[in-house]
OpenMM code with the backbone's topology and positions (N, CA, C; nanometers):
from openmm import Vec3, app, unit

residues = "MET ARG THR ASP ASN SER GLY GLY GLU VAL GLN GLU SER ILE THR LYS ILE ASP LYS LEU ILE HIS GLU PRO SER ARG TYR MET LEU MET ALA TYR LEU TYR VAL VAL GLU VAL ALA ASP PHE LEU PHE LEU ILE ARG GLN THR GLY MET THR TRP GLY ASN LEU SER ALA HIS LEU SER LYS LEU GLU ALA ALA GLY TYR VAL VAL ILE GLU LYS GLU PHE LEU GLY LYS LYS PRO HIS THR THR VAL ARG LEU THR ASP GLU GLY ARG ASN ALA PHE GLU GLU TYR ARG GLY ASN MET LYS ARG VAL LEU ASP ASN LEU PRO ALA LYS".split()
positions = [
    Vec3(-1.7205, -0.3787, -0.0505),
    Vec3(-1.7056, -0.2463, 0.0295),
    Vec3(-1.6645, -0.2542, 0.1622),
    Vec3(-1.5733, -0.1585, 0.1929),
    Vec3(-1.5223, -0.1883, 0.3380),
    Vec3(-1.6230, -0.1208, 0.4096),
    Vec3(-1.6308, -0.1837, 0.5325),
    Vec3(-1.7137, -0.1211, 0.6559),
    Vec3(-1.6486, -0.0753, 0.7604),
    Vec3(-1.5174, -0.0778, 0.7592),
    Vec3(-1.4279, -0.0170, 0.8756),
    Vec3(-1.4181, 0.1288, 0.8609),
    Vec3(-1.3442, 0.1910, 0.9417),
    Vec3(-1.3328, 0.3364, 0.9630),
    Vec3(-1.2279, 0.3914, 0.8834),
    Vec3(-1.1678, 0.3056, 0.7788),
    Vec3(-1.0460, 0.3394, 0.7014),
    Vec3(-1.0618, 0.4908, 0.6534),
    Vec3(-1.1770, 0.5431, 0.6200),
    Vec3(-1.1748, 0.6945, 0.5661),
    Vec3(-1.1149, 0.7927, 0.6913),
    Vec3(-1.1189, 0.7603, 0.8041),
    Vec3(-1.0838, 0.8374, 0.8994),
    Vec3(-0.9291, 0.8264, 0.9214),
    Vec3(-0.8756, 0.7187, 0.9089),
    Vec3(-0.7474, 0.6720, 0.8913),
    Vec3(-0.6817, 0.7395, 0.7798),
    Vec3(-0.7297, 0.7327, 0.6769),
    Vec3(-0.6656, 0.8069, 0.5637),
    Vec3(-0.6627, 0.9459, 0.5910),
    Vec3(-0.7772, 0.9946, 0.6425),
    Vec3(-0.7669, 1.1666, 0.6578),
    Vec3(-0.6465, 1.1985, 0.7486),
    Vec3(-0.6511, 1.1070, 0.8795),
    Vec3(-0.5852, 1.1377, 0.9599),
    Vec3(-0.4294, 1.1330, 0.9080),
    Vec3(-0.3827, 1.0192, 0.8219),
    Vec3(-0.2685, 1.0183, 0.7783),
    Vec3(-0.2347, 1.1177, 0.6688),
    Vec3(-0.3114, 1.1607, 0.5999),
    Vec3(-0.3115, 1.2686, 0.5067),
    Vec3(-0.2634, 1.3988, 0.5715),
    Vec3(-0.3230, 1.4445, 0.7044),
    Vec3(-0.2972, 1.5582, 0.7694),
    Vec3(-0.1660, 1.5490, 0.8284),
    Vec3(-0.1096, 1.4351, 0.8397),
    Vec3(0.0227, 1.4319, 0.9079),
    Vec3(0.1445, 1.4335, 0.7848),
    Vec3(0.1200, 1.4374, 0.6495),
    Vec3(0.2172, 1.4248, 0.5684),
    Vec3(0.2905, 1.5565, 0.5631),
    Vec3(0.4114, 1.5465, 0.5785),
    Vec3(0.4896, 1.6671, 0.5569),
    Vec3(0.5094, 1.7368, 0.4244),
    Vec3(0.4441, 1.8507, 0.4425),
    Vec3(0.4155, 1.9340, 0.3039),
    Vec3(0.5439, 1.9638, 0.2227),
    Vec3(0.6463, 1.9904, 0.3010),
    Vec3(0.7690, 2.0289, 0.2824),
    Vec3(0.8439, 1.9283, 0.1870),
    Vec3(0.8287, 1.7950, 0.2539),
    Vec3(0.8905, 1.6700, 0.1628),
    Vec3(0.7994, 1.6378, 0.0646),
    Vec3(0.6783, 1.6434, 0.0647),
    Vec3(0.5743, 1.5951, -0.0270),
    Vec3(0.6078, 1.6668, -0.1614),
    Vec3(0.6625, 1.7847, -0.1724),
    Vec3(0.6823, 1.8575, -0.3048),
    Vec3(0.7774, 1.7617, -0.3893),
    Vec3(0.7363, 1.7294, -0.5261),
    Vec3(0.8205, 1.6364, -0.5763),
    Vec3(0.9750, 1.6456, -0.6028),
    Vec3(1.0182, 1.7692, -0.6080),
    Vec3(1.1753, 1.7926, -0.6198),
    Vec3(1.2221, 1.7514, -0.4747),
    Vec3(1.1609, 1.8063, -0.3862),
    Vec3(1.2327, 1.7771, -0.2518),
    Vec3(1.2318, 1.6263, -0.2160),
    Vec3(1.0886, 1.5585, -0.2468),
    Vec3(1.0785, 1.4427, -0.2108),
    Vec3(1.1934, 1.3683, -0.3078),
    Vec3(1.2351, 1.3709, -0.4265),
    Vec3(1.3238, 1.3120, -0.4768),
    Vec3(1.4723, 1.3262, -0.4191),
    Vec3(1.4809, 1.4695, -0.3676),
    Vec3(1.6134, 1.4942, -0.3162),
    Vec3(1.6270, 1.4161, -0.1754),
    Vec3(1.5256, 1.4107, -0.0932),
    Vec3(1.5246, 1.3254, -0.0007),
    Vec3(1.5225, 1.1880, 0.0027),
    Vec3(1.4849, 1.1351, -0.0907),
    Vec3(1.4985, 0.9768, -0.1491),
    Vec3(1.6364, 0.9548, -0.1707),
    Vec3(1.6771, 1.0382, -0.2812),
    Vec3(1.8389, 1.0159, -0.2946),
    Vec3(1.9198, 1.0310, -0.1620),
    Vec3(1.8998, 1.1258, -0.0820),
    Vec3(1.9876, 1.1339, 0.0381),
    Vec3(1.9650, 1.0479, 0.1329),
    Vec3(1.8365, 0.9794, 0.1586),
    Vec3(1.7982, 0.8593, 0.2490),
    Vec3(1.8889, 0.7437, 0.2226),
    Vec3(1.9220, 0.7224, 0.0925),
    Vec3(1.9909, 0.5987, 0.0854),
    Vec3(2.1735, 0.6172, 0.0395),
    Vec3(2.2112, 0.7310, 0.0616),
    Vec3(2.3543, 0.7457, 0.0628),
    Vec3(2.4068, 0.8275, 0.1921),
    Vec3(2.5222, 0.8143, 0.2215),
    Vec3(2.5799, 0.8972, 0.3437),
    Vec3(2.5764, 1.0281, 0.3023),
    Vec3(2.6300, 1.0570, 0.2159),
    Vec3(2.6698, 1.2250, 0.1468),
    Vec3(2.6335, 1.2009, -0.0011),
    Vec3(2.6117, 1.3283, -0.0407),
    Vec3(2.6026, 1.3474, -0.1972),
    Vec3(2.6627, 1.4732, -0.2191),
    Vec3(2.7316, 1.5007, -0.3261),
    Vec3(2.7783, 1.6146, -0.3853),
    Vec3(2.6761, 1.6766, -0.4657),
    Vec3(2.6861, 1.8193, -0.5253),
    Vec3(2.5634, 1.8645, -0.6179),
    Vec3(2.5869, 1.8215, -0.7467),
    Vec3(2.7017, 1.7745, -0.7982),
    Vec3(2.6974, 1.7136, -0.9246),
    Vec3(2.6169, 1.5998, -0.9291),
    Vec3(2.6379, 1.5067, -0.8488),
    Vec3(2.5523, 1.3710, -0.8143),
    Vec3(2.4198, 1.4107, -0.8137),
    Vec3(2.3615, 1.5101, -0.7374),
    Vec3(2.2181, 1.5462, -0.7468),
    Vec3(2.1752, 1.6048, -0.8383),
    Vec3(2.2640, 1.6737, -0.9221),
    Vec3(2.2092, 1.7384, -1.0600),
    Vec3(2.1935, 1.6302, -1.1426),
    Vec3(2.3027, 1.5380, -1.1496),
    Vec3(2.2869, 1.4372, -1.2632),
    Vec3(2.1478, 1.3422, -1.2310),
    Vec3(2.1273, 1.2999, -1.1040),
    Vec3(2.0320, 1.2035, -1.0726),
    Vec3(1.9056, 1.2593, -1.1046),
    Vec3(1.8903, 1.3961, -1.0465),
    Vec3(1.7557, 1.4672, -1.0566),
    Vec3(1.7372, 1.5395, -1.1866),
    Vec3(1.8204, 1.5877, -1.2407),
    Vec3(1.8083, 1.6708, -1.3702),
    Vec3(1.7722, 1.8140, -1.3432),
    Vec3(1.7775, 1.8551, -1.2176),
    Vec3(1.7569, 1.9832, -1.1752),
    Vec3(1.8723, 2.0826, -1.2191),
    Vec3(1.8249, 2.2162, -1.2299),
    Vec3(1.9361, 2.3150, -1.2592),
    Vec3(2.0249, 2.3383, -1.1218),
    Vec3(2.1205, 2.4116, -1.1344),
    Vec3(2.2126, 2.4611, -1.0103),
    Vec3(2.1178, 2.5286, -0.9160),
    Vec3(2.0320, 2.6240, -0.9774),
    Vec3(1.9417, 2.7361, -0.9118),
    Vec3(1.8448, 2.6573, -0.8521),
    Vec3(1.7622, 2.5516, -0.9196),
    Vec3(1.6670, 2.4820, -0.8716),
    Vec3(1.7033, 2.4164, -0.7328),
    Vec3(1.8118, 2.3276, -0.7847),
    Vec3(1.8677, 2.2370, -0.6578),
    Vec3(1.9008, 2.3280, -0.5387),
    Vec3(1.9771, 2.4493, -0.5524),
    Vec3(2.0173, 2.5144, -0.4522),
    Vec3(1.8816, 2.5749, -0.3650),
    Vec3(1.8084, 2.6216, -0.4407),
    Vec3(1.6516, 2.6643, -0.3739),
    Vec3(1.6021, 2.5555, -0.3106),
    Vec3(1.5864, 2.4334, -0.3486),
    Vec3(1.4967, 2.3350, -0.2657),
    Vec3(1.5901, 2.2905, -0.1561),
    Vec3(1.7297, 2.2775, -0.1672),
    Vec3(1.8232, 2.2288, -0.0599),
    Vec3(1.8031, 2.3513, 0.0578),
    Vec3(1.8033, 2.4746, -0.0116),
    Vec3(1.8043, 2.5811, 0.1220),
    Vec3(1.6771, 2.5607, 0.2096),
    Vec3(1.5601, 2.5142, 0.1356),
    Vec3(1.4361, 2.4989, 0.1879),
    Vec3(1.4648, 2.3747, 0.3038),
    Vec3(1.5160, 2.2743, 0.2691),
    Vec3(1.5214, 2.1471, 0.3636),
    Vec3(1.6253, 2.2038, 0.4708),
    Vec3(1.7296, 2.2712, 0.4442),
    Vec3(1.8190, 2.3023, 0.5233),
    Vec3(1.7804, 2.3882, 0.6308),
    Vec3(1.6681, 2.4894, 0.5915),
    Vec3(1.6152, 2.5924, 0.6766),
    Vec3(1.5276, 2.4941, 0.7852),
    Vec3(1.4722, 2.3861, 0.7289),
    Vec3(1.3792, 2.2894, 0.8080),
    Vec3(1.4850, 2.2018, 0.9121),
    Vec3(1.5948, 2.2001, 0.8914),
    Vec3(1.7035, 2.1181, 0.9615),
    Vec3(1.6912, 1.9883, 0.9235),
    Vec3(1.6695, 1.9509, 0.7854),
    Vec3(1.6299, 1.8149, 0.7255),
    Vec3(1.7826, 1.7996, 0.6505),
    Vec3(1.8495, 1.8810, 0.6247),
    Vec3(1.9925, 1.8551, 0.5598),
    Vec3(2.0869, 1.9391, 0.6232),
    Vec3(2.2280, 1.9206, 0.5834),
    Vec3(2.3284, 2.0001, 0.6083),
    Vec3(2.4227, 2.0130, 0.4877),
    Vec3(2.4417, 2.1160, 0.4463),
    Vec3(2.5121, 2.1419, 0.3320),
    Vec3(2.6739, 2.2063, 0.3576),
    Vec3(2.7768, 2.1454, 0.3328),
    Vec3(2.8848, 2.1822, 0.3521),
    Vec3(2.9520, 2.2136, 0.2170),
    Vec3(3.0252, 2.3424, 0.2574),
    Vec3(3.1209, 2.3956, 0.1042),
    Vec3(3.2563, 2.3972, 0.1601),
    Vec3(3.3366, 2.3283, 0.0656),
    Vec3(3.4809, 2.3224, 0.0921),
    Vec3(3.5628, 2.3619, -0.0469),
    Vec3(3.6898, 2.3596, -0.0408),
    Vec3(3.7623, 2.3541, -0.1788),
    Vec3(3.8384, 2.2270, -0.1847),
    Vec3(3.8308, 2.1782, -0.2993),
    Vec3(3.9152, 2.0463, -0.3376),
    Vec3(4.0298, 2.1115, -0.4318),
    Vec3(4.1430, 2.1360, -0.3711),
    Vec3(4.2434, 2.2260, -0.4507),
    Vec3(4.1784, 2.3703, -0.4799),
    Vec3(4.1650, 2.4114, -0.5855),
    Vec3(4.0938, 2.5396, -0.5966),
    Vec3(3.9422, 2.5408, -0.6529),
    Vec3(3.8990, 2.4185, -0.6579),
    Vec3(3.7626, 2.4174, -0.6913),
    Vec3(3.6639, 2.3913, -0.5869),
    Vec3(3.5315, 2.4673, -0.5716),
    Vec3(3.4612, 2.4540, -0.4685),
    Vec3(3.3906, 2.3147, -0.4905),
    Vec3(3.3730, 2.2952, -0.3832),
    Vec3(3.2801, 2.1391, -0.3696),
    Vec3(3.1776, 2.1489, -0.2752),
    Vec3(3.0675, 2.1179, -0.2986),
    Vec3(2.9436, 2.1428, -0.1957),
    Vec3(2.8814, 1.9808, -0.1903),
    Vec3(2.8660, 1.9552, -0.0364),
    Vec3(2.8195, 1.8323, -0.0258),
    Vec3(2.6887, 1.8337, 0.0544),
    Vec3(2.6007, 1.7773, 0.0540),
    Vec3(2.4825, 1.7375, 0.1166),
    Vec3(2.4558, 1.6086, 0.1911),
    Vec3(2.3871, 1.6232, 0.3206),
    Vec3(2.3715, 1.4943, 0.3945),
    Vec3(2.2466, 1.5312, 0.4736),
    Vec3(2.1646, 1.4102, 0.5083),
    Vec3(2.0490, 1.4028, 0.5856),
    Vec3(2.0978, 1.4336, 0.7029),
    Vec3(2.0121, 1.5334, 0.7861),
    Vec3(2.0607, 1.5367, 0.9393),
    Vec3(1.9664, 1.4056, 1.0090),
    Vec3(1.9844, 1.3964, 1.1385),
    Vec3(1.9049, 1.2899, 1.2123),
    Vec3(1.7421, 1.3176, 1.1977),
    Vec3(1.7226, 1.4409, 1.2191),
    Vec3(1.5980, 1.5084, 1.1867),
    Vec3(1.5304, 1.4943, 1.0650),
    Vec3(1.6411, 1.4926, 0.9571),
    Vec3(1.5670, 1.4673, 0.8111),
    Vec3(1.5294, 1.3345, 0.7917),
    Vec3(1.6435, 1.2483, 0.8512),
    Vec3(1.6002, 1.0904, 0.8135),
    Vec3(1.4940, 1.0622, 0.8785),
    Vec3(1.4759, 1.0959, 1.0132),
    Vec3(1.3359, 1.0711, 1.0967),
    Vec3(1.2144, 1.1127, 1.0338),
    Vec3(1.2161, 1.2784, 0.9756),
    Vec3(1.1195, 1.3169, 0.9034),
    Vec3(1.0735, 1.2330, 0.7719),
    Vec3(1.1858, 1.1809, 0.7005),
    Vec3(1.1571, 1.1055, 0.5731),
    Vec3(1.0989, 0.9842, 0.5993),
    Vec3(1.1286, 0.9199, 0.7103),
    Vec3(1.0886, 0.7893, 0.7578),
    Vec3(0.9384, 0.8132, 0.7946),
    Vec3(0.9095, 0.9209, 0.8827),
    Vec3(0.7709, 0.9402, 0.8940),
    Vec3(0.6948, 0.9611, 0.7797),
    Vec3(0.7414, 1.0424, 0.7095),
    Vec3(0.6805, 1.0582, 0.5898),
    Vec3(0.6210, 0.9373, 0.5075),
    Vec3(0.7311, 0.8509, 0.5030),
    Vec3(0.7046, 0.7077, 0.4266),
    Vec3(0.6028, 0.6566, 0.4889),
    Vec3(0.6025, 0.6379, 0.6374),
    Vec3(0.4951, 0.5595, 0.6900),
    Vec3(0.3615, 0.6328, 0.6756),
    Vec3(0.3452, 0.7654, 0.6827),
    Vec3(0.2305, 0.8162, 0.6554),
    Vec3(0.1685, 0.7954, 0.4989),
    Vec3(0.2789, 0.7985, 0.4274),
    Vec3(0.2324, 0.7670, 0.2736),
    Vec3(0.1669, 0.6356, 0.2623),
    Vec3(0.2462, 0.5294, 0.3272),
    Vec3(0.2112, 0.4090, 0.3222),
    Vec3(0.0745, 0.3805, 0.3911),
    Vec3(0.0500, 0.4348, 0.4877),
    Vec3(-0.0695, 0.4329, 0.5527),
    Vec3(-0.1838, 0.4740, 0.4890),
    Vec3(-0.1936, 0.5891, 0.4106),
    Vec3(-0.2791, 0.6631, 0.3134),
    Vec3(-0.3061, 0.5275, 0.2203),
    Vec3(-0.2071, 0.5150, 0.1364),
    Vec3(-0.2286, 0.4073, 0.0358),
    Vec3(-0.2823, 0.2680, 0.0795),
    Vec3(-0.2508, 0.2301, 0.1883),
    Vec3(-0.3051, 0.1181, 0.2356),
    Vec3(-0.4339, 0.1050, 0.2803),
    Vec3(-0.4747, 0.2219, 0.3487),
    Vec3(-0.6055, 0.2346, 0.3889),
    Vec3(-0.7084, 0.2711, 0.2721),
    Vec3(-0.6827, 0.2934, 0.1418),
    Vec3(-0.7650, 0.3435, 0.0392),
    Vec3(-0.8795, 0.2257, 0.0421),
    Vec3(-1.0084, 0.2977, 0.0349),
    Vec3(-1.0933, 0.1812, 0.0059),
    Vec3(-1.0787, 0.1069, -0.1499),
    Vec3(-1.1012, -0.0073, -0.1623),
    Vec3(-1.0697, -0.0958, -0.2900),
    Vec3(-1.1846, -0.0615, -0.3625),
    Vec3(-1.1996, -0.0724, -0.4889),
    Vec3(-1.3141, -0.0512, -0.5799),
    Vec3(-1.3802, -0.1580, -0.6046),
] * unit.nanometer
topology = app.Topology()
chain = topology.addChain("A")
for resn in residues:
    res = topology.addResidue(resn, chain)
    for name in ("N", "CA", "C"):
        topology.addAtom(name, app.Element.getBySymbol(name[0]), res)
């Protein structure tokens, strides 16, 4: 049994977890965008299995928070939408990862 104050550390780390990123679909999007410079909608749909509407809704929330930039252009006559993390989004995801790691590392062992 641990006798340190890890329970307080866990609770503090949990309260710092970004709830916007913590939602599973948005977490998945942030994770994919974290490892690529830019991704288009088709790539994200194929990787996540989301529908166009679902993907659009989650990305809109991330965009409103300033975590992603969505750019729309035409390639020839076809629309092409790309998404990338902003510096704020990259920092938020790194902070989220650190907080989750602290929560998991400080859980008491059975």
